[in-house]
C-alpha positions as CSV (number, residue, x, y, z in Angstrom):
1,M,3.5,118.0,50.5
2,G,5.3,114.5,51.4
3,A,5.9,110.7,50.5
4,M,2.3,109.2,49.1
5,N,1.8,105.2,49.0
6,F,0.0,103.8,46.1
7,H,-3.2,104.3,47.7
8,G,-2.7,108.5,48.4
9,H,-2.3,108.2,52.1
10,P,1.5,109.7,53.9
11,I,4.3,107.7,53.8
12,T,5.6,107.8,57.8
13,P,9.1,107.6,58.5
14,Q,9.3,104.6,60.3
15,R,11.7,105.5,64.0
16,E,14.4,103.7,65.5
17,A,12.8,103.0,69.7
18,K,15.1,102.3,72.7
19,L,13.3,99.9,74.9
20,R,14.5,98.1,78.2
21,Y,13.8,94.0,78.0
22,L,12.5,92.7,80.9
23,D,10.9,89.3,81.8
24,A,8.4,89.2,80.0
25,D,7.4,93.0,78.4
26,F,9.6,95.8,77.5
27,Q,9.6,98.8,78.3
28,V,9.6,101.5,75.9
29,L,12.4,104.3,76.3
30,R,12.6,106.1,72.9
31,E,8.8,106.7,70.3
32,G,9.2,104.3,67.1
33,D,8.1,101.7,65.0
34,F,11.1,99.5,65.6
35,V,13.9,98.4,67.2
36,R,17.5,96.0,65.3
37,C,18.3,92.7,65.5
38,A,21.3,92.0,67.2
39,V,22.8,89.7,64.9
40,S,21.8,90.2,61.7
41,A,20.8,94.0,62.1
42,D,17.1,93.7,59.9
43,P,14.3,96.5,61.9
44,I,12.1,94.0,63.2
45,H,8.4,96.5,63.7
46,L,7.5,96.7,67.6
47,D,4.8,94.2,66.4
48,N,6.6,91.7,65.4
49,L,9.4,91.7,68.5
50,R,8.9,88.2,70.0
51,Y,13.1,87.4,71.6
52,W,15.3,89.1,73.3
53,N,17.1,88.5,76.1
54,V,17.1,90.5,79.5
55,D,20.9,89.8,80.4
56,R,22.1,91.2,77.3
57,Q,19.8,93.7,76.7
58,E,19.5,92.7,73.1
59,A,16.4,91.6,69.9
60,Y,15.9,89.3,68.1
61,R,14.5,89.3,65.1
62,S,13.3,85.1,65.1
63,A,14.7,82.2,66.9
64,R,16.8,81.1,64.9
65,E,19.2,84.7,66.0
66,S,18.1,84.3,69.2
67,L,19.3,80.6,69.3
68,L,23.0,82.4,67.2
69,A,23.2,85.2,70.1
70,E,23.5,82.2,72.7
71,Q,26.3,80.3,70.6
72,R,28.2,83.3,70.6
73,A,27.4,84.2,74.1
74,A,29.0,81.0,75.7
75,A,31.2,80.4,72.9
76,K,33.3,83.4,74.8
77,P,35.6,82.8,77.5
């Protein structure tokens, strides 16, 4: 039997998804539960994904990380 949580329900392994970020949505290229923040590398559950950059095809955990990524991109020659 696999791992169980406190309530006796099976724990499903989390899988990293592959997405294509569009202007107001995203397309799932590979099924999964989360993507990684391009700035912090923290996992972002797909239900919580609100910030991304279409041109760079990057996801961000919050507006703060999105701003940091924009500032870094603007500083590059």
